[in-house]
N, CA and C atoms as a LAMMPS dump frame, in Angstrom:
ITEM: TIMESTEP
0
ITEM: NUMBER OF ATOMS
450
ITEM: BOX BOUNDS ff ff ff
-5.0000000000000000e+02 5.0000000000000000e+02
-5.0000000000000000e+02 5.0000000000000000e+02
-5.0000000000000000e+02 5.0000000000000000e+02
ITEM: ATOMS id mol type element x y z
1 1 1 N -124.761 -34.906 -86.501
2 1 2 C -123.736 -35.888 -86.246
3 1 3 C -122.56 -35.209 -85.553
4 2 1 N -122.041 -35.819 -84.488
5 2 2 C -120.941 -35.247 -83.736
6 2 3 C -119.606 -35.59 -84.379
7 3 1 N -118.667 -34.677 -84.249
8 3 2 C -117.314 -34.913 -84.714
9 3 3 C -116.522 -35.578 -83.601
10 4 1 N -115.832 -36.664 -83.927
11 4 2 C -115.041 -37.384 -82.931
12 4 3 C -113.713 -36.669 -82.739
13 5 1 N -113.346 -36.399 -81.494
14 5 2 C -112.059 -35.81 -81.165
15 5 3 C -111.331 -36.75 -80.21
16 6 1 N -110.209 -37.259 -80.638
17 6 2 C -109.446 -38.182 -79.799
18 6 3 C -108.786 -37.418 -78.657
19 7 1 N -108.546 -38.128 -77.559
20 7 2 C -107.77 -37.563 -76.469
21 7 3 C -106.599 -38.505 -76.18
22 8 1 N -105.754 -38.136 -75.241
23 8 2 C -104.554 -38.922 -74.981
24 8 3 C -104.875 -40.337 -74.508
25 9 1 N -105.948 -40.511 -73.769
26 9 2 C -106.308 -41.831 -73.259
27 9 3 C -106.724 -42.762 -74.397
28 10 1 N -107.554 -42.269 -75.292
29 10 2 C -107.995 -43.063 -76.449
30 10 3 C -106.814 -43.397 -77.349
31 11 1 N -105.929 -42.426 -77.562
32 11 2 C -104.781 -42.633 -78.443
33 11 3 C -103.81 -43.656 -77.864
34 12 1 N -103.577 -43.603 -76.547
35 12 2 C -102.634 -44.53 -75.918
36 12 3 C -103.134 -45.972 -75.968
37 13 1 N -104.451 -46.165 -75.94
38 13 2 C -105.003 -47.516 -75.991
39 13 3 C -104.824 -48.158 -77.368
40 14 1 N -104.742 -47.355 -78.415
41 14 2 C -104.7 -47.885 -79.776
42 14 3 C -103.313 -47.85 -80.401
43 15 1 N -102.269 -47.66 -79.596
44 15 2 C -100.912 -47.586 -80.145
45 15 3 C -100.393 -48.966 -80.517
46 16 1 N -99.717 -49.037 -81.653
47 16 2 C -99.083 -50.269 -82.126
48 16 3 C -97.603 -50.006 -82.332
49 17 1 N -96.855 -51.067 -82.545
50 17 2 C -95.443 -50.973 -82.893
51 17 3 C -95.287 -51.457 -84.334
52 18 1 N -94.592 -50.686 -85.137
53 18 2 C -94.305 -51.051 -86.519
54 18 3 C -92.804 -51.118 -86.719
55 19 1 N -92.392 -51.977 -87.644
56 19 2 C -90.984 -52.07 -88.008
57 19 3 C -90.86 -51.801 -89.504
58 20 1 N -89.879 -50.98 -89.868
59 20 2 C -89.667 -50.582 -91.259
60 20 3 C -88.26 -50.983 -91.659
61 21 1 N -88.151 -51.721 -92.751
62 21 2 C -86.847 -52.062 -93.307
63 21 3 C -86.493 -51.005 -94.347
64 22 1 N -85.414 -50.275 -94.101
65 22 2 C -85.045 -49.143 -94.94
66 22 3 C -84.152 -49.534 -96.114
67 23 1 N -83.982 -50.807 -96.38
68 23 2 C -83.089 -51.258 -97.435
69 23 3 C -83.565 -50.766 -98.802
70 24 1 N -82.725 -49.999 -99.475
71 24 2 C -83.009 -49.527 -100.824
72 24 3 C -84.034 -48.417 -100.924
73 25 1 N -84.486 -47.878 -99.81
74 25 2 C -85.496 -46.816 -99.833
75 25 3 C -84.828 -45.447 -99.933
76 26 1 N -85.397 -44.539 -100.722
77 26 2 C -84.886 -43.158 -100.736
78 26 3 C -85.152 -42.49 -99.382
79 27 1 N -84.193 -41.713 -98.92
80 27 2 C -84.253 -41.137 -97.572
81 27 3 C -85.485 -40.267 -97.357
82 28 1 N -85.8 -39.392 -98.281
83 28 2 C -86.927 -38.481 -98.107
84 28 3 C -88.268 -39.182 -98.112
85 29 1 N -88.452 -40.155 -98.987
86 29 2 C -89.717 -40.893 -99.044
87 29 3 C -89.916 -41.729 -97.778
88 30 1 N -88.836 -42.332 -97.311
89 30 2 C -88.887 -43.098 -96.064
90 30 3 C -89.271 -42.18 -94.907
91 31 1 N -88.617 -41.031 -94.815
92 31 2 C -88.862 -40.1 -93.712
93 31 3 C -90.289 -39.577 -93.732
94 32 1 N -90.823 -39.275 -94.896
95 32 2 C -92.178 -38.733 -94.99
96 32 3 C -93.221 -39.753 -94.533
97 33 1 N -93.045 -41.007 -94.936
98 33 2 C -94.031 -42.016 -94.574
99 33 3 C -93.927 -42.418 -93.104
100 34 1 N -92.709 -42.463 -92.566
101 34 2 C -92.547 -42.777 -91.151
102 34 3 C -93.09 -41.628 -90.293
103 35 1 N -92.865 -40.386 -90.714
104 35 2 C -93.375 -39.236 -89.965
105 35 3 C -94.902 -39.239 -89.932
106 36 1 N -95.539 -39.664 -91.017
107 36 2 C -96.999 -39.736 -91.048
108 36 3 C -97.52 -40.779 -90.058
109 37 1 N -96.822 -41.894 -89.916
110 37 2 C -97.238 -42.923 -88.959
111 37 3 C -96.998 -42.448 -87.528
112 38 1 N -95.863 -41.784 -87.283
113 38 2 C -95.589 -41.249 -85.948
114 38 3 C -96.637 -40.217 -85.548
115 39 1 N -97.116 -39.484 -86.519
116 39 2 C -98.103 -38.446 -86.263
117 39 3 C -99.518 -39.015 -86.117
118 40 1 N -99.766 -40.179 -86.716
119 40 2 C -101.074 -40.812 -86.614
120 40 3 C -101.973 -40.524 -87.793
121 41 1 N -101.419 -40.028 -88.897
122 41 2 C -102.244 -39.669 -90.048
123 41 3 C -102.786 -40.887 -90.79
124 42 1 N -102.293 -42.08 -90.461
125 42 2 C -102.793 -43.292 -91.096
126 42 3 C -103.995 -43.879 -90.364
127 43 1 N -104.468 -43.22 -89.309
128 43 2 C -105.569 -43.743 -88.5
129 43 3 C -106.834 -42.92 -88.688
130 44 1 N -107.982 -43.537 -88.549
131 44 2 C -109.222 -42.772 -88.643
132 44 3 C -109.465 -41.852 -87.45
133 45 1 N -108.762 -42.071 -86.334
134 45 2 C -108.964 -41.222 -85.157
135 45 3 C -108.007 -40.033 -85.138
136 46 1 N -107.324 -39.745 -86.245
137 46 2 C -106.336 -38.654 -86.278
138 46 3 C -106.966 -37.345 -85.832
139 47 1 N -106.321 -36.715 -84.883
140 47 2 C -106.71 -35.396 -84.39
141 47 3 C -105.443 -34.549 -84.377
142 48 1 N -105.437 -33.382 -85.028
143 48 2 C -104.187 -32.632 -85.192
144 48 3 C -103.5 -32.219 -83.892
145 49 1 N -104.258 -31.966 -82.837
146 49 2 C -103.629 -31.464 -81.62
147 49 3 C -103.373 -32.549 -80.575
148 50 1 N -103.524 -33.832 -80.959
149 50 2 C -103.297 -34.948 -80.041
150 50 3 C -102.311 -35.913 -80.698
151 51 1 N -101.423 -36.477 -79.897
152 51 2 C -100.465 -37.455 -80.402
153 51 3 C -101.156 -38.811 -80.529
154 52 1 N -101.687 -39.099 -81.719
155 52 2 C -102.396 -40.354 -81.964
156 52 3 C -101.541 -41.378 -82.697
157 53 1 N -100.258 -41.096 -82.856
158 53 2 C -99.382 -41.937 -83.666
159 53 3 C -98.931 -43.211 -82.984
160 54 1 N -98.237 -44.034 -83.77
161 54 2 C -97.74 -45.326 -83.315
162 54 3 C -96.225 -45.275 -83.159
163 55 1 N -95.69 -46.316 -82.531
164 55 2 C -94.247 -46.461 -82.392
165 55 3 C -93.684 -47.034 -83.687
166 56 1 N -92.491 -46.574 -84.095
167 56 2 C -91.872 -47.052 -85.331
168 56 3 C -90.416 -47.405 -85.05
169 57 1 N -90.007 -48.572 -85.538
170 57 2 C -88.615 -49.012 -85.479
171 57 3 C -88.101 -49.032 -86.919
172 58 1 N -87.017 -48.327 -87.187
173 58 2 C -86.42 -48.315 -88.519
174 58 3 C -85.106 -49.075 -88.434
175 59 1 N -84.968 -50.111 -89.28
176 59 2 C -83.741 -50.917 -89.288
177 59 3 C -83.055 -50.799 -90.642
178 60 1 N -81.799 -51.219 -90.696
179 60 2 C -80.981 -51.213 -91.915
180 60 3 C -80.828 -49.817 -92.506
181 61 1 N -80.52 -48.827 -91.678
182 61 2 C -80.357 -47.472 -92.214
183 61 3 C -79.066 -47.327 -93.015
184 62 1 N -78.136 -48.278 -92.884
185 62 2 C -76.919 -48.236 -93.705
186 62 3 C -77.229 -48.435 -95.182
187 63 1 N -78.4 -48.99 -95.487
188 63 2 C -78.745 -49.304 -96.877
189 63 3 C -79.736 -48.321 -97.478
190 64 1 N -79.928 -47.169 -96.82
191 64 2 C -80.782 -46.105 -97.367
192 64 3 C -80.036 -45.448 -98.517
193 65 1 N -80.773 -45.049 -99.559
194 65 2 C -80.14 -44.417 -100.714
195 65 3 C -80.563 -42.956 -100.817
196 66 1 N -79.697 -42.173 -101.428
197 66 2 C -80.022 -40.798 -101.792
198 66 3 C -79.999 -40.738 -103.308
199 67 1 N -81.029 -40.161 -103.901
200 67 2 C -81.145 -40.123 -105.349
201 67 3 C -80.304 -38.985 -105.924
202 68 1 N -80.023 -39.097 -107.206
203 68 2 C -79.272 -38.049 -107.893
204 68 3 C -77.852 -37.941 -107.386
205 69 1 N -77.349 -36.707 -107.325
206 69 2 C -75.978 -36.464 -106.877
207 69 3 C -75.937 -35.906 -105.456
208 70 1 N -76.956 -36.266 -104.652
209 70 2 C -77.033 -35.701 -103.306
210 70 3 C -75.883 -36.147 -102.417
211 71 1 N -75.337 -37.337 -102.627
212 71 2 C -74.227 -37.791 -101.8
213 71 3 C -73.022 -36.861 -101.919
214 72 1 N -72.793 -36.306 -103.097
215 72 2 C -71.649 -35.419 -103.294
216 72 3 C -71.989 -33.958 -103.055
217 73 1 N -73.213 -33.538 -103.38
218 73 2 C -73.555 -32.118 -103.349
219 73 3 C -74.231 -31.658 -102.057
220 74 1 N -74.764 -32.58 -101.273
221 74 2 C -75.491 -32.205 -100.064
222 74 3 C -74.555 -32.25 -98.861
223 75 1 N -74.735 -31.29 -97.947
224 75 2 C -73.902 -31.2 -96.755
225 75 3 C -74.766 -31.141 -95.505
226 76 1 N -74.302 -31.752 -94.437
227 76 2 C -74.914 -31.63 -93.111
228 76 3 C -74.16 -30.514 -92.418
229 77 1 N -74.87 -29.453 -92.051
230 77 2 C -74.229 -28.294 -91.435
231 77 3 C -74.782 -28.051 -90.041
232 78 1 N -73.903 -27.622 -89.133
233 78 2 C -74.318 -27.155 -87.822
234 78 3 C -73.292 -26.15 -87.316
235 79 1 N -73.698 -25.348 -86.362
236 79 2 C -72.83 -24.314 -85.812
237 79 3 C -72.593 -24.606 -84.343
238 80 1 N -71.353 -24.436 -83.894
239 80 2 C -70.999 -24.738 -82.506
240 80 3 C -71.327 -23.586 -81.558
241 81 1 N -71.825 -22.473 -82.083
242 81 2 C -72.131 -21.251 -81.344
243 81 3 C -70.881 -20.502 -80.881
244 82 1 N -69.707 -20.888 -81.397
245 82 2 C -68.489 -20.115 -81.211
246 82 3 C -68.186 -19.398 -82.518
247 83 1 N -67.402 -18.325 -82.442
248 83 2 C -67.074 -17.579 -83.653
249 83 3 C -66.33 -18.486 -84.635
250 84 1 N -66.756 -18.472 -85.893
251 84 2 C -66.137 -19.321 -86.904
252 84 3 C -66.422 -20.797 -86.689
253 85 1 N -67.487 -21.108 -85.999
254 85 2 C -67.765 -22.485 -85.614
255 85 3 C -68.697 -23.234 -86.541
256 86 1 N -68.779 -22.833 -87.819
257 86 2 C -69.623 -23.551 -88.769
258 86 3 C -68.933 -24.856 -89.166
259 87 1 N -69.596 -25.966 -88.895
260 87 2 C -69.066 -27.287 -89.247
261 87 3 C -69.943 -27.874 -90.333
262 88 1 N -69.324 -28.505 -91.307
263 88 2 C -70.091 -29.172 -92.352
264 88 3 C -69.403 -30.466 -92.73
265 89 1 N -70.239 -31.437 -93.087
266 89 2 C -69.747 -32.744 -93.483
267 89 3 C -70.546 -33.179 -94.711
268 90 1 N -69.842 -33.725 -95.686
269 90 2 C -70.5 -34.174 -96.911
270 90 3 C -71.368 -35.394 -96.608
271 91 1 N -72.511 -35.488 -97.284
272 91 2 C -73.46 -36.559 -96.981
273 91 3 C -72.909 -37.946 -97.278
274 92 1 N -71.974 -38.083 -98.199
275 92 2 C -71.392 -39.401 -98.452
276 92 3 C -70.667 -39.907 -97.202
277 93 1 N -69.924 -39.015 -96.542
278 93 2 C -69.221 -39.386 -95.312
279 93 3 C -70.213 -39.528 -94.147
280 94 1 N -71.197 -38.637 -94.091
281 94 2 C -72.196 -38.66 -93.02
282 94 3 C -73.008 -39.951 -93.056
283 95 1 N -73.426 -40.374 -94.241
284 95 2 C -74.199 -41.608 -94.369
285 95 3 C -73.33 -42.832 -94.075
286 96 1 N -72.05 -42.777 -94.399
287 96 2 C -71.17 -43.911 -94.113
288 96 3 C -70.923 -44.064 -92.618
289 97 1 N -70.803 -42.933 -91.907
290 97 2 C -70.477 -42.993 -90.487
291 97 3 C -71.711 -43.031 -89.589
292 98 1 N -72.7 -42.184 -89.866
293 98 2 C -73.848 -42.032 -88.969
294 98 3 C -75.157 -42.066 -89.741
295 99 1 N -75.426 -43.168 -90.416
296 99 2 C -76.65 -43.251 -91.211
297 99 3 C -77.89 -43.244 -90.331
298 100 1 N -77.792 -43.802 -89.127
299 100 2 C -78.946 -43.795 -88.223
300 100 3 C -79.298 -42.377 -87.788
301 101 1 N -78.296 -41.549 -87.561
302 101 2 C -78.541 -40.156 -87.187
303 101 3 C -79.124 -39.363 -88.352
304 102 1 N -78.684 -39.663 -89.57
305 102 2 C -79.21 -38.969 -90.749
306 102 3 C -80.691 -39.277 -90.948
307 103 1 N -81.072 -40.529 -90.779
308 103 2 C -82.484 -40.919 -90.909
309 103 3 C -83.309 -40.284 -89.793
310 104 1 N -82.787 -40.289 -88.58
311 104 2 C -83.48 -39.689 -87.433
312 104 3 C -83.733 -38.202 -87.672
313 105 1 N -82.714 -37.482 -88.143
314 105 2 C -82.854 -36.046 -88.396
315 105 3 C -83.835 -35.764 -89.533
316 106 1 N -83.84 -36.612 -90.553
317 106 2 C -84.771 -36.421 -91.67
318 106 3 C -86.219 -36.591 -91.211
319 107 1 N -86.46 -37.587 -90.373
320 107 2 C -87.817 -37.824 -89.863
321 107 3 C -88.218 -36.708 -88.899
322 108 1 N -87.306 -36.306 -88.047
323 108 2 C -87.58 -35.248 -87.076
324 108 3 C -87.938 -33.936 -87.772
325 109 1 N -87.299 -33.68 -88.911
326 109 2 C -87.58 -32.455 -89.658
327 109 3 C -88.957 -32.417 -90.282
328 110 1 N -89.625 -33.565 -90.385
329 110 2 C -90.952 -33.63 -90.982
330 110 3 C -92.073 -33.674 -89.942
331 111 1 N -91.738 -33.53 -88.677
332 111 2 C -92.73 -33.478 -87.607
333 111 3 C -92.958 -32.03 -87.195
334 112 1 N -94.052 -31.753 -86.488
335 112 2 C -94.314 -30.378 -86.048
336 112 3 C -93.194 -29.853 -85.146
337 113 1 N -92.919 -28.555 -85.245
338 113 2 C -91.859 -27.94 -84.443
339 113 3 C -92.457 -27.326 -83.184
340 114 1 N -92.984 -28.154 -82.3
341 114 2 C -93.555 -27.696 -81.039
342 114 3 C -93.487 -28.847 -80.045
343 115 1 N -94.115 -28.692 -78.874
344 115 2 C -94.003 -29.735 -77.854
345 115 3 C -94.672 -31.029 -78.298
346 116 1 N -95.65 -30.942 -79.186
347 116 2 C -96.289 -32.15 -79.712
348 116 3 C -95.312 -32.931 -80.589
349 117 1 N -94.543 -32.222 -81.41
350 117 2 C -93.53 -32.869 -82.239
351 117 3 C -92.436 -33.513 -81.408
352 118 1 N -92.042 -32.861 -80.315
353 118 2 C -91.023 -33.435 -79.429
354 118 3 C -91.541 -34.694 -78.739
355 119 1 N -92.833 -34.737 -78.49
356 119 2 C -93.439 -35.935 -77.906
357 119 3 C -93.514 -37.057 -78.946
358 120 1 N -93.795 -36.714 -80.195
359 120 2 C -93.92 -37.726 -81.252
360 120 3 C -92.581 -38.382 -81.578
361 121 1 N -91.496 -37.604 -81.572
362 121 2 C -90.195 -38.148 -81.967
363 121 3 C -89.686 -39.168 -80.949
364 122 1 N -90.216 -39.136 -79.737
365 122 2 C -89.805 -40.103 -78.725
366 122 3 C -90.298 -41.513 -79.035
367 123 1 N -91.229 -41.634 -79.984
368 123 2 C -91.758 -42.955 -80.349
369 123 3 C -90.996 -43.57 -81.52
370 124 1 N -89.848 -42.981 -81.871
371 124 2 C -89.053 -43.473 -82.997
372 124 3 C -87.784 -44.14 -82.489
373 125 1 N -87.471 -45.316 -83.036
374 125 2 C -86.222 -46.021 -82.737
375 125 3 C -85.537 -46.306 -84.072
376 126 1 N -84.249 -45.984 -84.176
377 126 2 C -83.512 -46.126 -85.436
378 126 3 C -82.257 -46.959 -85.188
379 127 1 N -82.014 -47.949 -86.063
380 127 2 C -80.867 -48.837 -85.926
381 127 3 C -80.157 -48.986 -87.262
382 128 1 N -78.823 -49.081 -87.215
383 128 2 C -78.016 -49.203 -88.43
384 128 3 C -78.197 -50.55 -89.124
385 129 1 N -78.315 -51.618 -88.344
386 129 2 C -78.448 -52.95 -88.942
387 129 3 C -79.809 -53.542 -88.574
388 130 1 N -79.961 -54.849 -88.745
389 130 2 C -81.284 -55.448 -88.521
390 130 3 C -81.488 -55.942 -87.09
391 131 1 N -80.576 -55.639 -86.178
392 131 2 C -80.719 -56.057 -84.784
393 131 3 C -81.37 -54.936 -83.981
394 132 1 N -82.4 -55.268 -83.238
395 132 2 C -83.054 -54.311 -82.351
396 132 3 C -83.538 -55.052 -81.119
397 133 1 N -83.799 -54.315 -80.036
398 133 2 C -84.183 -54.951 -78.788
399 133 3 C -85.661 -54.78 -78.468
400 134 1 N -86.508 -54.753 -79.488
401 134 2 C -87.932 -54.532 -79.261
402 134 3 C -88.78 -55.718 -79.709
403 135 1 N -88.241 -56.914 -79.595
404 135 2 C -88.988 -58.112 -79.997
405 135 3 C -90.172 -58.357 -79.063
406 136 1 N -90.071 -57.927 -77.819
407 136 2 C -91.146 -58.135 -76.846
408 136 3 C -92.399 -57.341 -77.218
409 137 1 N -92.245 -56.25 -77.957
410 137 2 C -93.396 -55.439 -78.359
411 137 3 C -94.124 -56.025 -79.565
412 138 1 N -93.581 -57.07 -80.177
413 138 2 C -94.17 -57.741 -81.336
414 138 3 C -94.514 -56.744 -82.446
415 139 1 N -93.502 -56.089 -83.019
416 139 2 C -93.789 -55.096 -84.058
417 139 3 C -94.29 -55.742 -85.345
418 140 1 N -95.217 -55.046 -86
419 140 2 C -95.737 -55.491 -87.29
420 140 3 C -94.927 -54.82 -88.394
421 141 1 N -94.771 -55.507 -89.513
422 141 2 C -94.049 -54.928 -90.645
423 141 3 C -94.913 -53.849 -91.295
424 142 1 N -94.322 -52.701 -91.535
425 142 2 C -95.011 -51.591 -92.183
426 142 3 C -94.54 -51.521 -93.625
427 143 1 N -95.455 -51.716 -94.551
428 143 2 C -95.121 -51.647 -95.966
429 143 3 C -95.151 -50.19 -96.422
430 144 1 N -94.046 -49.731 -96.966
431 144 2 C -93.984 -48.37 -97.477
432 144 3 C -94.536 -48.339 -98.888
433 145 1 N -95.186 -47.238 -99.223
434 145 2 C -95.731 -47.105 -100.564
435 145 3 C -94.617 -46.766 -101.528
436 146 1 N -94.614 -47.453 -102.64
437 146 2 C -93.617 -47.187 -103.681
438 146 3 C -94.183 -46.156 -104.642
439 147 1 N -93.328 -45.331 -105.194
440 147 2 C -93.785 -44.358 -106.177
441 147 3 C -94.062 -45.081 -107.484
442 148 1 N -95.233 -44.792 -108.037
443 148 2 C -95.615 -45.411 -109.305
444 148 3 C -95.349 -44.432 -110.432
445 149 1 N -94.617 -44.895 -111.402
446 149 2 C -94.341 -44.068 -112.581
447 149 3 C -95.293 -44.482 -113.687
448 150 1 N -96.056 -43.557 -114.21
449 150 2 C -97.012 -43.878 -115.278
450 150 3 C -96.45 -43.563 -116.641
């Protein structure tokens, strides 16, 4: 029996658009499941070295939650590449001002760190509220899996 290996042509023919409502979802769980769809791990044609993923629209990022005390204890840090240029912002302020950027960065961090990952992240659209301009693509609602506590 032969092993099926997808190529870019096969993957492009089977691409869909999904929409995810981020209301009340924990940031990390949302990012992990969206990254899996962008990568194509939810499809039977998944091939690790080919971009077989779908397009994803994430809406209502203002209503994403962080569990525990992460809003107070977690910081977004970056360096300006100048001496003494370390900048940091507390996640409570970061989520209030740029929640769409926080969700985008969380999802981007869960994709491969190579040219394939850079190609996959281009299929992600993130919006703060429920308005988006992709109605023509007829996106399907993507149900996220909830964690089950036994």
